[in-house]
Legacy VTK file of the C-alpha trace (Angstrom):
# vtk DataFile Version 3.0
C-alpha trace
ASCII
DATASET POLYDATA
POINTS 225 float
76.664 16.097 39.028
75.745 17.825 42.284
72.977 16.130 44.234
70.009 18.316 45.183
69.618 18.730 48.955
72.331 16.186 49.857
72.022 16.927 53.580
68.251 17.022 53.843
65.553 14.366 54.343
61.885 14.745 53.431
58.505 13.386 54.412
57.295 13.185 50.799
58.122 13.979 47.181
55.587 15.825 44.997
56.025 15.685 41.210
54.615 17.885 38.514
53.969 15.784 35.390
54.446 17.534 32.041
58.092 18.508 31.618
58.987 16.939 34.958
58.186 13.227 34.592
57.401 13.141 30.883
57.719 15.308 27.804
54.457 16.133 26.062
55.578 19.462 24.617
55.325 18.454 20.955
51.837 16.974 21.325
50.526 19.837 23.466
51.917 22.489 21.154
50.409 20.806 18.089
46.964 20.963 19.664
47.320 24.464 21.061
48.879 25.836 17.852
45.839 24.673 15.882
43.545 26.258 18.473
45.494 29.519 18.474
45.412 29.686 14.687
41.625 29.294 14.682
41.357 32.216 17.099
43.733 34.451 15.161
46.473 34.508 17.781
50.196 34.944 17.222
51.106 31.265 17.650
54.816 31.787 18.340
54.117 34.339 21.047
51.210 32.390 22.525
52.637 28.860 22.880
55.140 29.663 25.680
52.201 30.749 27.871
50.450 27.351 27.908
52.950 25.356 29.935
52.464 24.589 33.614
49.000 26.106 33.995
45.452 24.875 33.467
43.778 25.403 30.104
40.925 27.297 31.728
43.341 29.888 33.129
45.281 30.143 29.863
42.118 30.884 27.888
40.611 33.159 30.539
43.739 35.327 30.523
43.246 36.035 26.801
39.869 37.758 27.332
38.658 36.592 23.923
35.208 38.014 23.071
32.321 35.588 22.624
34.258 32.515 23.737
32.682 29.795 25.874
35.720 28.998 27.992
34.471 25.673 29.318
33.472 24.472 25.856
36.905 25.426 24.532
38.624 23.602 27.410
36.555 20.472 26.745
37.443 20.539 23.037
41.141 21.107 23.753
41.209 18.295 26.299
39.659 15.893 23.809
42.174 16.930 21.153
45.021 16.319 23.608
43.571 12.930 24.547
43.577 12.050 20.853
47.170 13.183 20.247
49.803 11.473 22.381
52.297 10.914 19.578
55.865 11.488 20.731
55.116 11.598 24.460
58.011 10.013 26.339
59.350 9.628 29.844
62.038 11.911 31.216
65.193 9.802 31.536
65.140 7.636 34.662
61.774 8.906 35.916
59.916 5.586 35.940
62.712 3.800 37.817
63.006 6.645 40.337
59.263 6.590 41.044
59.180 2.794 41.350
61.743 2.991 44.157
59.591 5.302 46.288
57.291 4.080 49.091
53.738 4.215 47.736
52.449 6.460 50.513
55.226 9.038 50.256
54.786 10.592 46.831
52.189 12.092 44.532
51.804 13.607 41.086
50.492 17.178 41.185
49.502 18.325 37.713
47.561 21.111 36.051
46.248 18.596 33.508
42.759 17.112 33.849
42.901 13.675 35.452
41.801 11.818 32.305
44.502 13.514 30.226
47.151 12.937 32.898
46.387 9.216 32.946
46.501 9.077 29.133
49.889 10.780 29.011
51.390 8.680 31.805
50.303 5.522 30.016
51.728 6.812 26.719
55.060 7.512 28.428
55.161 4.105 30.151
55.027 5.587 33.644
52.928 3.663 36.215
49.927 5.511 37.598
50.663 7.127 40.966
49.096 6.049 44.249
47.939 9.665 44.670
47.290 12.301 42.032
46.091 15.859 42.437
44.801 16.943 39.017
43.601 20.221 37.602
39.960 19.697 38.563
40.812 18.960 42.206
41.491 22.598 43.129
39.674 25.868 42.652
42.836 27.837 41.947
45.500 26.337 39.694
49.235 27.014 39.611
50.815 29.475 40.415
48.435 29.326 43.397
49.766 26.882 46.021
46.475 24.993 46.462
47.487 21.848 44.567
50.683 21.273 46.533
48.986 22.039 49.845
46.267 19.498 49.016
48.790 16.821 48.022
50.801 17.305 51.206
47.642 17.102 53.291
46.453 13.912 51.593
49.839 12.325 52.253
49.683 13.376 55.910
52.696 15.662 55.533
53.435 19.298 56.287
54.247 21.334 53.149
57.600 22.458 54.531
58.554 18.773 54.841
57.920 18.068 51.134
60.191 18.355 48.107
58.540 19.451 44.861
59.948 18.476 41.452
58.924 21.102 38.881
59.972 22.480 35.521
57.759 25.493 34.798
57.752 28.971 36.357
54.080 28.758 37.386
54.652 25.483 39.212
57.812 26.746 40.876
55.945 29.796 42.151
53.150 27.535 43.422
55.627 25.376 45.325
57.342 28.415 46.795
53.990 29.804 47.909
53.143 26.452 49.505
56.349 26.584 51.536
57.960 23.476 50.075
61.514 23.016 48.885
61.927 22.792 45.112
64.179 21.020 42.630
63.899 22.145 39.001
63.938 19.524 36.237
65.531 20.968 33.089
65.203 18.040 30.638
62.744 19.867 28.387
64.235 23.352 28.724
65.582 24.746 25.463
67.196 27.820 27.001
69.236 28.415 30.133
66.880 28.601 33.097
67.825 31.001 35.860
66.722 29.783 39.293
67.920 29.847 42.878
66.708 26.262 43.328
68.817 23.122 42.713
68.439 21.663 39.223
68.599 18.200 37.691
68.424 17.287 34.012
66.765 13.913 34.615
66.688 11.073 37.117
69.017 8.504 35.583
71.885 9.252 37.992
69.660 9.518 41.083
68.055 7.097 43.510
65.610 7.756 46.364
66.515 6.127 49.665
64.815 5.873 53.043
67.040 6.852 55.964
67.115 5.333 59.452
64.301 7.649 60.540
62.117 6.534 57.636
62.530 9.778 55.695
63.314 10.226 52.004
66.717 11.287 50.766
68.167 11.625 47.273
71.283 9.590 46.598
73.482 9.227 43.551
73.847 5.914 41.756
77.347 4.485 42.182
79.621 5.783 39.500
76.968 8.116 38.037
76.981 11.068 40.449
79.776 13.081 41.968
LINES 1 226
225 0 1 2 3 4 5 6 7 8 9 10 11 12 13 14 15 16 17 18 19 20 21 22 23 24 25 26 27 28 29 30 31 32 33 34 35 36 37 38 39 40 41 42 43 44 45 46 47 48 49 50 51 52 53 54 55 56 57 58 59 60 61 62 63 64 65 66 67 68 69 70 71 72 73 74 75 76 77 78 79 80 81 82 83 84 85 86 87 88 89 90 91 92 93 94 95 96 97 98 99 100 101 102 103 104 105 106 107 108 109 110 111 112 113 114 115 116 117 118 119 120 121 122 123 124 125 126 127 128 129 130 131 132 133 134 135 136 137 138 139 140 141 142 143 144 145 146 147 148 149 150 151 152 153 154 155 156 157 158 159 160 161 162 163 164 165 166 167 168 169 170 171 172 173 174 175 176 177 178 179 180 181 182 183 184 185 186 187 188 189 190 191 192 193 194 195 196 197 198 199 200 201 202 203 204 205 206 207 208 209 210 211 212 213 214 215 216 217 218 219 220 221 222 223 224
């Protein structure tokens, strides 16, 4: 495999969660499919729109008449909290995160904090030292607010951060924030066209700290070319 950014060092790594560190697609789509059916939506056409963005923005974009958006979000969140069957870690993610200095990385997710914690626990991924969740920003992805906030809380400049993302909305948010981006393709079912470096998972990668105390991505001996 080709290492992403082999000649570059970073101040911090910022990770999306769903589709980037863990796979919750089956659980999320079960909940959202039931919701879409109740509202008379075309489920097959609707489900691709839910990934990478906050529930409030997904529902708002539908302009459904007579819908209490915040009540619907609360009900959906509870349903997702109740259904974590099949949630699993992206290969190598937990080991990769465990090797990072605690003050140099964060999870930046569109999920509510309570749901993010539930899914991380279900996937066996330790809770991060810093998390920016959906309720922490006014504007969710694809707005850059979440990544700008995470960089600030880590004491880093956005252009000195590397974002790990899987979804178009998150990639656009990272680009707007001025960070570099690596796209995680583990949960992609179709070829994903992007100008950014891609990785399938983390099992062949290791984060290292260079002589200047900055983060670099290395390959595990015998696993990366």
